[in-house]
N, C-alpha and C positions, 0 to 999 in steps of 0.2 A: 435486418430493414438497414438501409443505406439511405441516407442526407449526402450527396455528394457533390461532388465539384467533378469536373473531367480532370484535372492537374493538380489538387491539394498538395500544403505544401504540409499541413498537417494533418493525422487523420486521428480522431477522436473515438475511441471503443469504449461502449458502455452497456456494461451487461445488468440486465433488471428483473426481474419476474414479479409480477403482481403487484408491486408498485409504482400507481400511474403517478400519485399524489407525489411520492419523493422525486421521481425521472422529471416531471412538467417541472419541477423546479430548479434541476440542473441544466433541463433543458431551458427552459427562461436565460437563466444566466450567462449562459453560453451564448444563447441570439445578442446578446450586452455588449460582447468582445468589439475591440475599435480594431482586432485581425482576422478577413474574412475570409482569407486563403486556409481553408477548409475544411471536410467531411466528416460528418456523426456516422458512426458503426455501429448499430440497434445490437445486440443482442439479448431479443426476450425470449429465447426457448428455455424447457426447462433443461436441465444435464449438470453434468458435475462443472463447478466454476472454473478450473483451470484446463478444462477442454475446449469452454467458450470463449476465454480470453484468450488462448492461442487461435484457436478459428478467426476472431476478429481480426489480428494482426495480420494472417496472411490474406485478408481479403483488402485489406488496406490500401491505398494509391501515396498515399503521402508518404515525403523521406525522413518526416519527426511521427513516430507513435506515442501518443498519448492512452493511458487508459484509466477512466477518472469511474469515481462507486458514484452509482445514483441516487446515494443519500447526501451527497456535499452539493453546496452553491458557492460558486465563483461571485466573489466580493470585489476585484480587484477587474477593469473593462482592459486593463491591459497585460490580463492575466497569458493569453497567449502569444502575444505580440514578446512579453518577457520569456517566456519558452523560446520562442522559436529568436531571440536575439543572443542568447545565451550560445544556443547551435550555432548559430554563424558566428562568433567572436570570438569562440573559446573548442577549438578543433581537439585537443584533448578531451573534449567534456564528452563522454558516450550516454549519461544520465543524468536526467535533471527531476527534484522534486522541489516542497514548498510548503510554507505553513499552513498546516489542517487543521484548524482551531477548533476543540471542540467544544460548546457552549457548556455551563457549569450542568446545567439540567441534564445533558446526555452523557455525563463524565461516567453515573451508575451502569451506563452500556455497555463500557468500556470493560473487559475482563480484568482487570490490573484495577481499577477502582472497586470492584464488588466489594470486599472486605476490607477496611481500610489497615487492621493487622497484615493482613496481604499482602497492601502496596509497599508498605513500611520494610518489611521484611527483603520484601523484592528488589528492593533500592537499595536498603544500607548493605545486603549483604552478598546478592549480584551483580549490582551495579556498580557497587562503590560510590553509592552518592551520586550517580549521573544520572538519573532519570527526565531531567533535564535538558539534555544535551541530544538535538535533534540528532536521527539517523545512527545511532551509536548500539556498536554490540560489544559486547564484556568478553573477555577469553576464555569466560566459562560460557559463553551463549546467551546471554539475557542483552533482551535488548529494549532499547529507551522508548518513548512515548515524550521525548520532548518537543514535537513537532504540535502535538496536541497544545501546549500550554502559550502564554504569552509573555516572554522572559526575556533576559535581555539575553539570553542565547538564542531564541528564536529570532530575534531581530538585526542577528547578523548570520552572513554566510559561512557556510561551511564543507570540506569536504565529507562526506558520511559512507557509510559502512552499508546504509541498506537503503530504498528507496521508500514513502512512504506508501503503503499499497492503495491506499484511498485515491492519490493523484501523481502518476508517475508518468515521462517521458524521457522515449530511448532511439536513438538512431535507427535505423530500420536496416542499414546494415551491419547495424552489430546483431540485430537481432535473429537475421541469415544467415550471421557468422556460428549463431550457437545454436542456433536452430528453433528457436522460439522455447517457452515451456515446457519443462519436466511433467510429463502428459501421468508421471506415476502420484501426485499428490491428492489425497481424496477429499469428502465434503466439500468446505468451504476451500479447501486446498490452504488456507493456512502456509507460511513459507514458500510458498511455492513463489513469489514474488522476492524475498529475498533471495532464493536460493537461484532467481535469475541475473540478481546482483554480482552474487559473490560469481558465478558465470564471464558476466562482461566486461566486470572489473579487468581483464589482462588485457582489453583493450583501450582502457583509457576512465578518465576520474567519475565518480559519482559527486553530485554539486548539490545544495540542499540550498534555495534561495527563497527570502522573507518576501518577497517580491511575487514570488510564487504561490499567492496566498488563496486558500478558501476557508469555509466554512464547513465541520464535520457534523452532519446530527446519526451518528448509529442510535438503531432504535432496535426491540425487540419485538418480532409478529413472527406470524404462523411461519414466512419463508425463511426467513433468520433459525428457526429455534425448527426448523426442519433439517437445515443444514449443519447446524452445531452439536454434532456428535460428537462426545469428548474421547472417542477411545482413538478416532480417526485424525483429530485434531494432537492426539498426544505423537501418534505413530508418524503423522506430519513433521512436528517437529526433531524426532529422532532422523528422520530420511536427513532432514539436511544438518543436523549434527553431526550425523556420522561423517557425513562427506570433511566438512570444515573446521571443525572444532576439537581442540585435543580433549583427549578423557582422561583429565587431571582429576583429580579428589572432590572440589569445586564445582568442575563442573557434572557430573555422576549424583553428588549434592542437592543441585539444580535441577535433574530428570527427576529425581525423588518429589522434588518440590511440585514441581509441574504435573506429576502423576498425582498426587494428593490434590493439587488443586482441582485440574481438571474430572477426575473422578469423584471428587465430592462438593465441594463449593460450586464449581459452575457447572458440574450436571444439577444441584439442586435449583441454583437460578434458571432454568430453561427447561427444568421439567412443570 
């Protein structure tokens, strides 16, 4: 489904399946934007998420591509305007993301928060105590969730290692250069976005900006649980890490940690 202008500046790509309430909240918040030169491309069919994300941008007419999850709500009416302004004033920037706050009641639906001891170990051992830094990936291949919290770090702009998967924008010409997503990622296609970020960084910088702000309401529903297959999630991480992370002792330890988590803690939560 396309809700489009003839020659939009920005194309917003939203993948959604049987989540009308979430989708309607997201679309209503987009309607309030002061910047109106955009099209919306809705991918509401069933299928592998990475294929749907890739199909969406290939239909797009805008020079800026923006992927948004159906469970976000834009709380800044200048969200789109701020994204466009960054791209227009910073030629060195190829990707933009921002604050993606998860309300406290929804934090339990994020993997890294499901068991407090897991979250503590994750931060101290694998993230070097930097979980509050947005868009950070440690040398052993662990990713931060700093954009999900309102802290002194999330209120400042940063160059980042990856863009927040629930809301990120990329120049279309860069997507064409790398030929889109790697379609080899499975299930919910976790890490396909990070993989994309690592491939486009050869063309410019990735920027986190606090004024590109949304609220994210991750939920556990039938659609989510159908996609959250733990074996594929672990394989997705390994597919990315094999390309970009050195096989140090700490990285191998982190892989064992992830395997334990996905095959035990996470699998029980989605059962």
